[in-house]
N, CA, C, O and the ligand as a Tripos MOL2 file, in Angstrom:
@<TRIPOS>MOLECULE
protein
  281   279    71     0     0
PROTEIN
NO_CHARGES

@<TRIPOS>ATOM
      1 N         -10.8740   -3.3450  -14.5680 N.3       1 MET1
      2 CA        -10.1980   -2.8620  -13.6370 C.3       1 MET1
      3 C         -10.6630   -1.9020  -12.7210 C.2       1 MET1
      4 O         -10.9890   -0.8080  -13.1820 O.2       1 MET1
      5 N         -10.7640   -2.1140  -11.4140 N.am      2 LYS2
      6 CA        -11.5690   -1.1670  -10.6880 C.3       2 LYS2
      7 C         -10.4570   -0.6050   -9.5620 C.2       2 LYS2
      8 O          -9.7160   -1.3220   -8.8890 O.2       2 LYS2
      9 N         -10.5220    0.7490   -9.5300 N.am      3 ILE3
     10 CA         -9.3360    1.2720   -8.5870 C.3       3 ILE3
     11 C         -10.2380    2.1500   -7.6000 C.2       3 ILE3
     12 O         -11.2480    2.7760   -7.9220 O.2       3 ILE3
     13 N          -9.6630    2.0640   -6.3310 N.am      4 SER4
     14 CA        -10.4220    2.8650   -5.2620 C.3       4 SER4
     15 C          -9.2560    3.0110   -4.1690 C.2       4 SER4
     16 O          -8.1830    2.4080   -4.2060 O.2       4 SER4
     17 N          -9.6660    3.9160   -3.1990 N.am      5 ASP5
     18 CA         -8.6830    4.2950   -2.2510 C.3       5 ASP5
     19 C          -8.9630    3.5660   -0.8510 C.2       5 ASP5
     20 O         -10.0740    3.1790   -0.4870 O.2       5 ASP5
     21 N          -7.9050    3.4590   -0.2100 N.am      6 TYR6
     22 CA         -8.1940    2.6910    0.9520 C.3       6 TYR6
     23 C          -7.1800    3.3110    2.0710 C.2       6 TYR6
     24 O          -6.0820    3.6900    1.6640 O.2       6 TYR6
     25 N          -7.4500    3.4190    3.2850 N.am      7 ASP7
     26 CA         -6.4890    3.9150    4.1160 C.3       7 ASP7
     27 C          -6.4540    2.7610    5.3350 C.2       7 ASP7
     28 O          -7.5050    2.2480    5.7170 O.2       7 ASP7
     29 N          -5.3410    2.4500    5.8290 N.am      8 CYS8
     30 CA         -4.9880    1.6500    6.6300 C.3       8 CYS8
     31 C          -5.8510    2.0140    8.1050 C.2       8 CYS8
     32 O          -5.4640    2.9890    8.7500 O.2       8 CYS8
     33 N          -6.8330    1.3350    8.5290 N.am      9 PRO9
     34 CA         -7.3470    1.6190    9.8380 C.3       9 PRO9
     35 C          -6.5840    1.7800   10.9760 C.2       9 PRO9
     36 O          -7.0000    2.4860   11.8950 O.2       9 PRO9
     37 N          -5.4470    1.1750   11.0370 N.am     10 SER10
     38 CA         -4.5700    1.1870   12.1180 C.3      10 SER10
     39 C          -3.5990    2.2370   12.1880 C.2      10 SER10
     40 O          -3.4540    2.8830   13.2260 O.2      10 SER10
     41 N          -2.8070    2.4880   10.9800 N.am     11 CYS11
     42 CA         -1.8520    3.6480   11.0100 C.3      11 CYS11
     43 C          -2.0390    4.6380   10.1090 C.2      11 CYS11
     44 O          -1.2100    5.5420   10.0080 O.2      11 CYS11
     45 N          -3.3020    4.5810    9.2400 N.am     12 GLY12
     46 CA         -3.7390    5.6960    8.2650 C.3      12 GLY12
     47 C          -3.0650    5.7450    6.9420 C.2      12 GLY12
     48 O          -3.3560    6.6300    6.1370 O.2      12 GLY12
     49 N          -2.0250    4.6750    6.6360 N.am     13 ALA13
     50 CA         -1.3070    4.6960    5.5140 C.3      13 ALA13
     51 C          -2.3110    4.5950    4.2920 C.2      13 ALA13
     52 O          -3.2450    3.7950    4.3370 O.2      13 ALA13
     53 N          -2.0990    5.4310    3.1840 N.am     14 SER14
     54 CA         -2.9680    5.3670    2.3060 C.3      14 SER14
     55 C          -2.6450    4.3430    1.0790 C.2      14 SER14
     56 O          -1.4810    4.0270    0.8340 O.2      14 SER14
     57 N          -3.6170    3.9020    0.4090 N.am     15 TYR15
     58 CA         -3.3580    2.9110   -0.4380 C.3      15 TYR15
     59 C          -4.2740    2.9530   -1.5730 C.2      15 TYR15
     60 O          -5.4690    3.1970   -1.4110 O.2      15 TYR15
     61 N          -3.7510    2.7220   -2.7270 N.am     16 LEU16
     62 CA         -4.4490    2.6070   -3.9920 C.3      16 LEU16
     63 C          -4.8950    1.0780   -4.2040 C.2      16 LEU16
     64 O          -4.0780    0.1580   -4.2010 O.2      16 LEU16
     65 N          -6.1080    0.9240   -4.3670 N.am     17 VAL17
     66 CA         -6.4850   -0.4190   -4.5780 C.3      17 VAL17
     67 C          -6.6370   -0.8700   -5.9350 C.2      17 VAL17
     68 O          -7.4020   -0.1820   -6.6100 O.2      17 VAL17
     69 N          -6.1450   -1.7730   -6.4540 N.am     18 ALA18
     70 CA         -6.5870   -2.0880   -8.1740 C.3      18 ALA18
     71 C          -7.3500   -3.3650   -7.9650 C.2      18 ALA18
     72 O          -6.8110   -4.1260   -7.1620 O.2      18 ALA18
     73 N          -8.3800   -3.7440   -8.4510 N.am     19 GLU19
     74 CA         -9.0440   -4.9010   -8.3730 C.3      19 GLU19
     75 C          -9.6360   -5.2620   -9.7660 C.2      19 GLU19
     76 O         -10.4200   -4.5470  -10.3900 O.2      19 GLU19
     77 N          -9.0940   -6.6190  -10.2180 N.am     20 SER20
     78 CA         -9.6280   -7.1820  -11.2510 C.3      20 SER20
     79 C         -10.0830   -8.4620  -11.2020 C.2      20 SER20
     80 O          -9.4480   -9.3600  -10.6510 O.2      20 SER20
     81 N         -11.3000   -8.6400  -11.8190 N.am     21 THR21
     82 CA        -11.9450   -9.8120  -11.8040 C.3      21 THR21
     83 C         -11.6120  -10.8220  -12.9470 C.2      21 THR21
     84 O         -11.9060  -12.0170  -12.9270 O.2      21 THR21
     85 N         -10.9540  -10.1660  -13.9440 N.am     22 SER22
     86 CA        -10.7490  -10.9230  -15.2630 C.3      22 SER22
     87 C          -9.3580  -11.4920  -15.0380 C.2      22 SER22
     88 O          -8.9840  -12.4060  -15.7730 O.2      22 SER22
     89 N          -8.5350  -11.0100  -14.0490 N.am     23 ALA23
     90 CA         -7.4120  -11.8240  -13.8150 C.3      23 ALA23
     91 C          -7.4400  -12.7660  -12.7510 C.2      23 ALA23
     92 O          -7.3990  -12.3840  -11.5820 O.2      23 ALA23
     93 N          -7.5130  -14.1000  -13.0950 N.am     24 PRO24
     94 CA         -7.6920  -15.2230  -12.0780 C.3      24 PRO24
     95 C          -6.5700  -15.3760  -11.0560 C.2      24 PRO24
     96 O          -5.3980  -15.6220  -11.3440 O.2      24 PRO24
     97 N          -7.1380  -15.1740   -9.6390 N.am     25 ALA25
     98 CA         -6.2110  -15.4300   -8.6810 C.3      25 ALA25
     99 C          -6.9510  -16.0000   -7.6480 C.2      25 ALA25
    100 O          -8.1650  -15.8140   -7.5670 O.2      25 ALA25
    101 N          -6.2370  -16.7770   -6.7360 N.am     26 GLY26
    102 CA         -6.9350  -17.3870   -5.6150 C.3      26 GLY26
    103 C          -7.3670  -16.4250   -4.4460 C.2      26 GLY26
    104 O          -7.0220  -15.2440   -4.4340 O.2      26 GLY26
    105 N          -8.0350  -16.9190   -3.5990 N.am     27 PRO27
    106 CA         -8.1300  -16.1470   -2.0300 C.3      27 PRO27
    107 C          -6.9800  -15.7970   -1.6830 C.2      27 PRO27
    108 O          -5.9830  -16.5100   -1.7940 O.2      27 PRO27
    109 N          -7.0070  -14.5880   -1.1970 N.am     28 SER28
    110 CA         -5.6040  -13.9600   -0.9460 C.3      28 SER28
    111 C          -6.0160  -12.8520    0.3680 C.2      28 SER28
    112 O          -7.1240  -12.5980    0.8400 O.2      28 SER28
    113 N          -4.8980  -12.4170    0.6680 N.am     29 HIS29
    114 CA         -5.1590  -11.1870    1.7870 C.3      29 HIS29
    115 C          -4.1540   -9.9790    1.4730 C.2      29 HIS29
    116 O          -3.3310  -10.1140    0.5670 O.2      29 HIS29
    117 N          -4.2020   -9.1380    2.0070 N.am     30 ALA30
    118 CA         -3.1930   -7.9420    1.9680 C.3      30 ALA30
    119 C          -2.8410   -7.5500    3.4420 C.2      30 ALA30
    120 O          -3.7470   -7.5660    4.2750 O.2      30 ALA30
    121 N          -1.6630   -7.2240    3.7800 N.am     31 ASP31
    122 CA         -1.2790   -6.7000    5.0180 C.3      31 ASP31
    123 C          -0.6920   -5.2140    4.7150 C.2      31 ASP31
    124 O          -0.1460   -4.8570    3.6710 O.2      31 ASP31
    125 N          -0.9180   -4.4900    5.7950 N.am     32 CYS32
    126 CA         -0.2190   -2.9400    5.7170 C.3      32 CYS32
    127 C           1.2200   -3.2840    5.7670 C.2      32 CYS32
    128 O           1.6670   -4.1020    6.5710 O.2      32 CYS32
    129 N           1.9970   -2.6010    4.8310 N.am     33 ALA33
    130 CA          3.3830   -2.4960    4.6140 C.3      33 ALA33
    131 C           4.0820   -1.8600    5.6930 C.2      33 ALA33
    132 O           5.2310   -2.1750    6.0030 O.2      33 ALA33
    133 N           3.3280   -0.8570    6.3470 N.am     34 ILE34
    134 CA          3.7470   -0.1380    7.3870 C.3      34 ILE34
    135 C           3.7300   -0.6930    8.7530 C.2      34 ILE34
    136 O           4.7540   -0.7680    9.4330 O.2      34 ILE34
    137 N           2.4700   -1.1150    9.1890 N.am     35 CYS35
    138 CA          2.2760   -1.5700   10.4210 C.3      35 CYS35
    139 C           2.0240   -3.0950   10.5160 C.2      35 CYS35
    140 O           2.1240   -3.7030   11.5810 O.2      35 CYS35
    141 N           1.6730   -3.7050    9.2800 N.am     36 GLY36
    142 CA          1.5740   -5.2740    9.4440 C.3      36 GLY36
    143 C           0.1230   -5.4810    9.5920 C.2      36 GLY36
    144 O          -0.3080   -6.6330    9.5360 O.2      36 GLY36
    145 N          -0.6890   -4.4710    9.7780 N.am     37 GLU37
    146 CA         -2.1200   -4.8640   10.1060 C.3      37 GLU37
    147 C          -2.8050   -5.5160    8.9650 C.2      37 GLU37
    148 O          -2.4540   -5.3040    7.8050 O.2      37 GLU37
    149 N          -3.7800   -6.3090    9.2850 N.am     38 ARG38
    150 CA         -4.5520   -7.1130    7.8900 C.3      38 ARG38
    151 C          -5.2730   -6.2090    7.4580 C.2      38 ARG38
    152 O          -6.0720   -5.7020    8.2460 O.2      38 ARG38
    153 N          -5.2040   -5.6730    5.9040 N.am     39 LEU39
    154 CA         -6.0270   -4.8310    5.5740 C.3      39 LEU39
    155 C          -7.2810   -5.4530    5.0730 C.2      39 LEU39
    156 O          -8.3810   -4.9670    5.3340 O.2      39 LEU39
    157 N          -7.1230   -6.5410    4.3430 N.am     40 ALA40
    158 CA         -8.3280   -7.0990    3.8320 C.3      40 ALA40
    159 C          -8.0660   -8.5520    3.4240 C.2      40 ALA40
    160 O          -6.9730   -8.8530    2.9440 O.2      40 ALA40
    161 N          -9.0290   -9.4630    3.5980 N.am     41 SER41
    162 CA         -8.9620  -10.7800    2.8440 C.3      41 SER41
    163 C         -10.2390  -11.0000    2.2390 C.2      41 SER41
    164 O         -11.3240  -10.5220    2.5720 O.2      41 SER41
    165 N          -9.9020  -11.9710    1.0880 N.am     42 TRP42
    166 CA        -11.0310  -12.1040    0.3260 C.3      42 TRP42
    167 C         -11.1620  -13.6540   -0.0230 C.2      42 TRP42
    168 O         -10.1460  -14.3310    0.1330 O.2      42 TRP42
    169 N         -12.1170  -14.1670   -0.4000 N.am     43 GLU43
    170 CA        -12.4100  -15.5520   -0.7000 C.3      43 GLU43
    171 C         -12.5270  -15.8510   -2.2450 C.2      43 GLU43
    172 O         -12.2290  -16.8940   -2.8260 O.2      43 GLU43
    173 N         -13.0650  -14.6060   -2.7990 N.am     44 GLU44
    174 CA        -13.4080  -14.6760   -4.3480 C.3      44 GLU44
    175 C         -12.1220  -14.8310   -5.2240 C.2      44 GLU44
    176 O         -11.0870  -14.2340   -4.9290 O.2      44 GLU44
    177 N         -12.2090  -15.5460   -6.1720 N.am     45 PRO45
    178 CA        -10.9100  -15.5440   -7.2010 C.3      45 PRO45
    179 C         -10.8950  -14.5810   -8.0020 C.2      45 PRO45
    180 O         -11.2970  -14.6770   -9.1620 O.2      45 PRO45
    181 N         -10.2800  -13.1890   -7.3210 N.am     46 LYS46
    182 CA        -10.0120  -12.1400   -7.8670 C.3      46 LYS46
    183 C          -8.7050  -11.5470   -7.6850 C.2      46 LYS46
    184 O          -8.0860  -11.9650   -6.7060 O.2      46 LYS46
    185 N          -8.1450  -10.6720   -8.4000 N.am     47 LEU47
    186 CA         -6.9580  -10.1630   -8.0410 C.3      47 LEU47
    187 C          -7.0670   -8.8060   -7.6730 C.2      47 LEU47
    188 O          -7.6270   -7.9160   -8.3140 O.2      47 LEU47
    189 N          -6.4410   -8.7130   -6.5030 N.am     48 ARG48
    190 CA         -6.6700   -7.4070   -5.8200 C.3      48 ARG48
    191 C          -5.2180   -6.9590   -5.4840 C.2      48 ARG48
    192 O          -4.5030   -7.7690   -4.8940 O.2      48 ARG48
    193 N          -4.6950   -5.6540   -5.8320 N.am     49 VAL49
    194 CA         -3.4360   -5.2600   -5.4680 C.3      49 VAL49
    195 C          -3.5330   -3.9400   -4.5310 C.2      49 VAL49
    196 O          -4.2550   -2.9910   -4.8380 O.2      49 VAL49
    197 N          -2.7920   -3.9680   -3.4390 N.am     50 TYR50
    198 CA         -2.8660   -2.7040   -2.6230 C.3      50 TYR50
    199 C          -1.5200   -2.0370   -2.9240 C.2      50 TYR50
    200 O          -0.4630   -2.6400   -2.7370 O.2      50 TYR50
    201 N          -1.5710   -0.8340   -3.3740 N.am     51 ARG51
    202 CA         -0.3460   -0.1380   -3.5320 C.3      51 ARG51
    203 C          -0.1630    1.0140   -2.5560 C.2      51 ARG51
    204 O          -0.9590    1.9470   -2.4440 O.2      51 ARG51
    205 N           0.9100    0.8690   -1.8910 N.am     52 LEU52
    206 CA          1.0780    2.0960   -0.8220 C.3      52 LEU52
    207 C           1.2660    3.3830   -1.5380 C.2      52 LEU52
    208 O           2.1670    3.4660   -2.3740 O.2      52 LEU52
    209 N           0.4480    4.4520   -1.2670 N.am     53 GLU53
    210 CA          0.5990    5.6660   -1.6990 C.3      53 GLU53
    211 C           1.5550    6.4630   -0.6910 C.2      53 GLU53
    212 O           1.0550    6.7970    0.3830 O.2      53 GLU53
    213 N           2.9390    6.8090   -0.9600 N.am     54 MET54
    214 CA          3.7080    7.0590   -0.0890 C.3      54 MET54
    215 C           3.3530    8.5580    0.1790 C.2      54 MET54
    216 O           2.8760    9.3230   -0.6580 O.2      54 MET54
    217 N           3.6550    8.8520    1.4550 N.am     55 SER55
    218 CA          3.3920   10.2390    1.7620 C.3      55 SER55
    219 C           4.5540   11.0330    1.2900 C.2      55 SER55
    220 O           5.5640   10.3910    1.0050 O.2      55 SER55
    221 N           4.5760   12.2680    1.1660 N.am     56 ALA56
    222 CA          5.6060   13.1530    0.8570 C.3      56 ALA56
    223 C           6.9950   12.9130    1.8870 C.2      56 ALA56
    224 O           8.1960   12.9340    1.6190 O.2      56 ALA56
    225 N           6.2800   12.6870    3.1340 N.am     57 GLU57
    226 CA          7.4610   12.5340    4.0140 C.3      57 GLU57
    227 C           8.4660   11.1880    3.8620 C.2      57 GLU57
    228 O           9.6480   11.2160    4.2040 O.2      57 GLU57
    229 N           7.7850    9.9850    3.2820 N.am     58 PHE58
    230 CA          8.4970    8.9180    3.3100 C.3      58 PHE58
    231 C           9.1450    8.8050    1.6980 C.2      58 PHE58
    232 O           9.9330    7.9300    1.3410 O.2      58 PHE58
    233 N           8.6030    9.9210    0.8200 N.am     59 LYS59
    234 CA          9.2180    9.9390   -0.5790 C.3      59 LYS59
    235 C          10.5230   10.6560   -0.5390 C.2      59 LYS59
    236 O          11.4810   10.4700   -1.2900 O.2      59 LYS59
    237 N          10.4170   11.5700    0.5220 N.am     60 TYR60
    238 CA         11.6390   12.3890    0.4470 C.3      60 TYR60
    239 C          12.0930   12.6210    1.8960 C.2      60 TYR60
    240 O          11.8580   13.6240    2.5700 O.2      60 TYR60
    241 N          12.7830   11.5320    2.2660 N.am     61 PRO61
    242 CA         13.4620   11.3770    3.6110 C.3      61 PRO61
    243 C          14.2160   12.5940    3.8180 C.2      61 PRO61
    244 O          14.8200   13.1720    2.9150 O.2      61 PRO61
    245 N          14.1690   12.9830    5.0570 N.am     62 ARG62
    246 CA         15.1830   14.2000    5.3160 C.3      62 ARG62
    247 C          16.4460   13.6350    5.5150 C.2      62 ARG62
    248 O          16.5910   12.8960    6.4890 O.2      62 ARG62
    249 N          17.4810   13.8730    4.6880 N.am     63 ILE63
    250 CA         18.8390   13.5600    4.5630 C.3      63 ILE63
    251 C          19.8090   14.6560    5.2810 C.2      63 ILE63
    252 O          19.7880   15.8090    4.8500 O.2      63 ILE63
    253 N          20.5590   14.3500    6.2440 N.am     64 GLN64
    254 CA         21.4870   15.1670    6.8570 C.3      64 GLN64
    255 C          22.5040   15.5270    5.5970 C.2      64 GLN64
    256 O          23.1090   14.6510    4.9780 O.2      64 GLN64
    257 N          22.5890   16.7420    5.3500 N.am     65 PRO65
    258 CA         23.5950   17.0560    4.2280 C.3      65 PRO65
    259 C          25.0060   16.8220    4.7530 C.2      65 PRO65
    260 O          25.2390   17.0820    5.9330 O.2      65 PRO65
    261 N          25.9280   16.3650    3.9860 N.am     66 PRO66
    262 CA         27.2800   16.2010    4.4130 C.3      66 PRO66
    263 C          28.1060   17.4330    4.9740 C.2      66 PRO66
    264 O          28.0150   18.5030    4.3730 O.2      66 PRO66
    265 N          28.7450   17.3500    5.8730 N.am     67 PRO67
    266 CA         29.4750   18.5080    6.2230 C.3      67 PRO67
    267 C          30.3360   19.0470    4.9210 C.2      67 PRO67
    268 O          31.0140   18.4150    4.1110 O.2      67 PRO67
    269 N          30.0610   20.3990    5.0260 N.am     68 SER68
    270 CA         31.0130   21.2350    3.9590 C.3      68 SER68
    271 C          32.3210   21.1240    4.1170 C.2      68 SER68
    272 O          32.6440   21.1950    5.3030 O.2      68 SER68
    273 N          33.2740   20.9640    3.3170 N.am     69 PRO69
    274 CA         34.6540   20.8160    3.5190 C.3      69 PRO69
    275 C          35.1850   22.3060    3.8840 C.2      69 PRO69
    276 O          34.8490   23.3220    3.2750 O.2      69 PRO69
    277 N          35.9610   22.2590    4.8470 N.am     70 GLN70
    278 CA         36.6130   23.4170    5.4930 C.3      70 GLN70
    279 C          37.9820   23.9020    4.8080 C.2      70 GLN70
    280 O          38.6010   24.8590    5.2730 O.2      70 GLN70
    281 ZN         -1.1150    0.2860    8.7270 Zn       71 ZN71
@<TRIPOS>BOND
     1     1     2 1
     2     2     3 1
     3     3     4 2
     4     3     5 am
     5     5     6 1
     6     6     7 1
     7     7     8 2
     8     7     9 am
     9     9    10 1
    10    10    11 1
    11    11    12 2
    12    11    13 am
    13    13    14 1
    14    14    15 1
    15    15    16 2
    16    15    17 am
    17    17    18 1
    18    18    19 1
    19    19    20 2
    20    19    21 am
    21    21    22 1
    22    22    23 1
    23    23    24 2
    24    23    25 am
    25    25    26 1
    26    26    27 1
    27    27    28 2
    28    27    29 am
    29    29    30 1
    30    30    31 1
    31    31    32 2
    32    31    33 am
    33    33    34 1
    34    34    35 1
    35    35    36 2
    36    35    37 am
    37    37    38 1
    38    38    39 1
    39    39    40 2
    40    39    41 am
    41    41    42 1
    42    42    43 1
    43    43    44 2
    44    43    45 am
    45    45    46 1
    46    46    47 1
    47    47    48 2
    48    47    49 am
    49    49    50 1
    50    50    51 1
    51    51    52 2
    52    51    53 am
    53    53    54 1
    54    54    55 1
    55    55    56 2
    56    55    57 am
    57    57    58 1
    58    58    59 1
    59    59    60 2
    60    59    61 am
    61    61    62 1
    62    62    63 1
    63    63    64 2
    64    63    65 am
    65    65    66 1
    66    66    67 1
    67    67    68 2
    68    67    69 am
    69    69    70 1
    70    70    71 1
    71    71    72 2
    72    71    73 am
    73    73    74 1
    74    74    75 1
    75    75    76 2
    76    75    77 am
    77    77    78 1
    78    78    79 1
    79    79    80 2
    80    79    81 am
    81    81    82 1
    82    82    83 1
    83    83    84 2
    84    83    85 am
    85    85    86 1
    86    86    87 1
    87    87    88 2
    88    87    89 am
    89    89    90 1
    90    90    91 1
    91    91    92 2
    92    91    93 am
    93    93    94 1
    94    94    95 1
    95    95    96 2
    96    95    97 am
    97    97    98 1
    98    98    99 1
    99    99   100 2
   100    99   101 am
   101   101   102 1
   102   102   103 1
   103   103   104 2
   104   103   105 am
   105   105   106 1
   106   106   107 1
   107   107   108 2
   108   107   109 am
   109   109   110 1
   110   110   111 1
   111   111   112 2
   112   111   113 am
   113   113   114 1
   114   114   115 1
   115   115   116 2
   116   115   117 am
   117   117   118 1
   118   118   119 1
   119   119   120 2
   120   119   121 am
   121   121   122 1
   122   122   123 1
   123   123   124 2
   124   123   125 am
   125   125   126 1
   126   126   127 1
   127   127   128 2
   128   127   129 am
   129   129   130 1
   130   130   131 1
   131   131   132 2
   132   131   133 am
   133   133   134 1
   134   134   135 1
   135   135   136 2
   136   135   137 am
   137   137   138 1
   138   138   139 1
   139   139   140 2
   140   139   141 am
   141   141   142 1
   142   142   143 1
   143   143   144 2
   144   143   145 am
   145   145   146 1
   146   146   147 1
   147   147   148 2
   148   147   149 am
   149   149   150 1
   150   150   151 1
   151   151   152 2
   152   151   153 am
   153   153   154 1
   154   154   155 1
   155   155   156 2
   156   155   157 am
   157   157   158 1
   158   158   159 1
   159   159   160 2
   160   159   161 am
   161   161   162 1
   162   162   163 1
   163   163   164 2
   164   163   165 am
   165   165   166 1
   166   166   167 1
   167   167   168 2
   168   167   169 am
   169   169   170 1
   170   170   171 1
   171   171   172 2
   172   171   173 am
   173   173   174 1
   174   174   175 1
   175   175   176 2
   176   175   177 am
   177   177   178 1
   178   178   179 1
   179   179   180 2
   180   179   181 am
   181   181   182 1
   182   182   183 1
   183   183   184 2
   184   183   185 am
   185   185   186 1
   186   186   187 1
   187   187   188 2
   188   187   189 am
   189   189   190 1
   190   190   191 1
   191   191   192 2
   192   191   193 am
   193   193   194 1
   194   194   195 1
   195   195   196 2
   196   195   197 am
   197   197   198 1
   198   198   199 1
   199   199   200 2
   200   199   201 am
   201   201   202 1
   202   202   203 1
   203   203   204 2
   204   203   205 am
   205   205   206 1
   206   206   207 1
   207   207   208 2
   208   207   209 am
   209   209   210 1
   210   210   211 1
   211   211   212 2
   212   211   213 am
   213   213   214 1
   214   214   215 1
   215   215   216 2
   216   215   217 am
   217   217   218 1
   218   218   219 1
   219   219   220 2
   220   219   221 am
   221   221   222 1
   222   222   223 1
   223   223   224 2
   224   223   225 am
   225   225   226 1
   226   226   227 1
   227   227   228 2
   228   227   229 am
   229   229   230 1
   230   230   231 1
   231   231   232 2
   232   231   233 am
   233   233   234 1
   234   234   235 1
   235   235   236 2
   236   235   237 am
   237   237   238 1
   238   238   239 1
   239   239   240 2
   240   239   241 am
   241   241   242 1
   242   242   243 1
   243   243   244 2
   244   243   245 am
   245   245   246 1
   246   246   247 1
   247   247   248 2
   248   247   249 am
   249   249   250 1
   250   250   251 1
   251   251   252 2
   252   251   253 am
   253   253   254 1
   254   254   255 1
   255   255   256 2
   256   255   257 am
   257   257   258 1
   258   258   259 1
   259   259   260 2
   260   259   261 am
   261   261   262 1
   262   262   263 1
   263   263   264 2
   264   263   265 am
   265   265   266 1
   266   266   267 1
   267   267   268 2
   268   267   269 am
   269   269   270 1
   270   270   271 1
   271   271   272 2
   272   271   273 am
   273   273   274 1
   274   274   275 1
   275   275   276 2
   276   275   277 am
   277   277   278 1
   278   278   279 1
   279   279   280 2
@<TRIPOS>SUBSTRUCTURE
     1 MET1         2 RESIDUE 1 A MET
     2 LYS2         6 RESIDUE 1 A LYS
     3 ILE3        10 RESIDUE 1 A ILE
     4 SER4        14 RESIDUE 1 A SER
     5 ASP5        18 RESIDUE 1 A ASP
     6 TYR6        22 RESIDUE 1 A TYR
     7 ASP7        26 RESIDUE 1 A ASP
     8 CYS8        30 RESIDUE 1 A CYS
     9 PRO9        34 RESIDUE 1 A PRO
    10 SER10       38 RESIDUE 1 A SER
    11 CYS11       42 RESIDUE 1 A CYS
    12 GLY12       46 RESIDUE 1 A GLY
    13 ALA13       50 RESIDUE 1 A ALA
    14 SER14       54 RESIDUE 1 A SER
    15 TYR15       58 RESIDUE 1 A TYR
    16 LEU16       62 RESIDUE 1 A LEU
    17 VAL17       66 RESIDUE 1 A VAL
    18 ALA18       70 RESIDUE 1 A ALA
    19 GLU19       74 RESIDUE 1 A GLU
    20 SER20       78 RESIDUE 1 A SER
    21 THR21       82 RESIDUE 1 A THR
    22 SER22       86 RESIDUE 1 A SER
    23 ALA23       90 RESIDUE 1 A ALA
    24 PRO24       94 RESIDUE 1 A PRO
    25 ALA25       98 RESIDUE 1 A ALA
    26 GLY26      102 RESIDUE 1 A GLY
    27 PRO27      106 RESIDUE 1 A PRO
    28 SER28      110 RESIDUE 1 A SER
    29 HIS29      114 RESIDUE 1 A HIS
    30 ALA30      118 RESIDUE 1 A ALA
    31 ASP31      122 RESIDUE 1 A ASP
    32 CYS32      126 RESIDUE 1 A CYS
    33 ALA33      130 RESIDUE 1 A ALA
    34 ILE34      134 RESIDUE 1 A ILE
    35 CYS35      138 RESIDUE 1 A CYS
    36 GLY36      142 RESIDUE 1 A GLY
    37 GLU37      146 RESIDUE 1 A GLU
    38 ARG38      150 RESIDUE 1 A ARG
    39 LEU39      154 RESIDUE 1 A LEU
    40 ALA40      158 RESIDUE 1 A ALA
    41 SER41      162 RESIDUE 1 A SER
    42 TRP42      166 RESIDUE 1 A TRP
    43 GLU43      170 RESIDUE 1 A GLU
    44 GLU44      174 RESIDUE 1 A GLU
    45 PRO45      178 RESIDUE 1 A PRO
    46 LYS46      182 RESIDUE 1 A LYS
    47 LEU47      186 RESIDUE 1 A LEU
    48 ARG48      190 RESIDUE 1 A ARG
    49 VAL49      194 RESIDUE 1 A VAL
    50 TYR50      198 RESIDUE 1 A TYR
    51 ARG51      202 RESIDUE 1 A ARG
    52 LEU52      206 RESIDUE 1 A LEU
    53 GLU53      210 RESIDUE 1 A GLU
    54 MET54      214 RESIDUE 1 A MET
    55 SER55      218 RESIDUE 1 A SER
    56 ALA56      222 RESIDUE 1 A ALA
    57 GLU57      226 RESIDUE 1 A GLU
    58 PHE58      230 RESIDUE 1 A PHE
    59 LYS59      234 RESIDUE 1 A LYS
    60 TYR60      238 RESIDUE 1 A TYR
    61 PRO61      242 RESIDUE 1 A PRO
    62 ARG62      246 RESIDUE 1 A ARG
    63 ILE63      250 RESIDUE 1 A ILE
    64 GLN64      254 RESIDUE 1 A GLN
    65 PRO65      258 RESIDUE 1 A PRO
    66 PRO66      262 RESIDUE 1 A PRO
    67 PRO67      266 RESIDUE 1 A PRO
    68 SER68      270 RESIDUE 1 A SER
    69 PRO69      274 RESIDUE 1 A PRO
    70 GLN70      278 RESIDUE 1 A GLN
    71 ZN71       281 GROUP 0 **** ****
């Protein structure tokens, strides 16, 4: 298993890429989960997974606190 980092060239979203040549999979591709841009496509029979590394901004969305009871 090979792990590397990849940033979407379009929107800059950070991905963790896990690549395995031992797990057979067909040619495939990966699209950015944020902007939909094609991240990569490959013809080799390998398994490659792009995991979005959520920024703190996405992990902890600002939620308006409910109004305090009066
Ligand atoms: Zn993107």
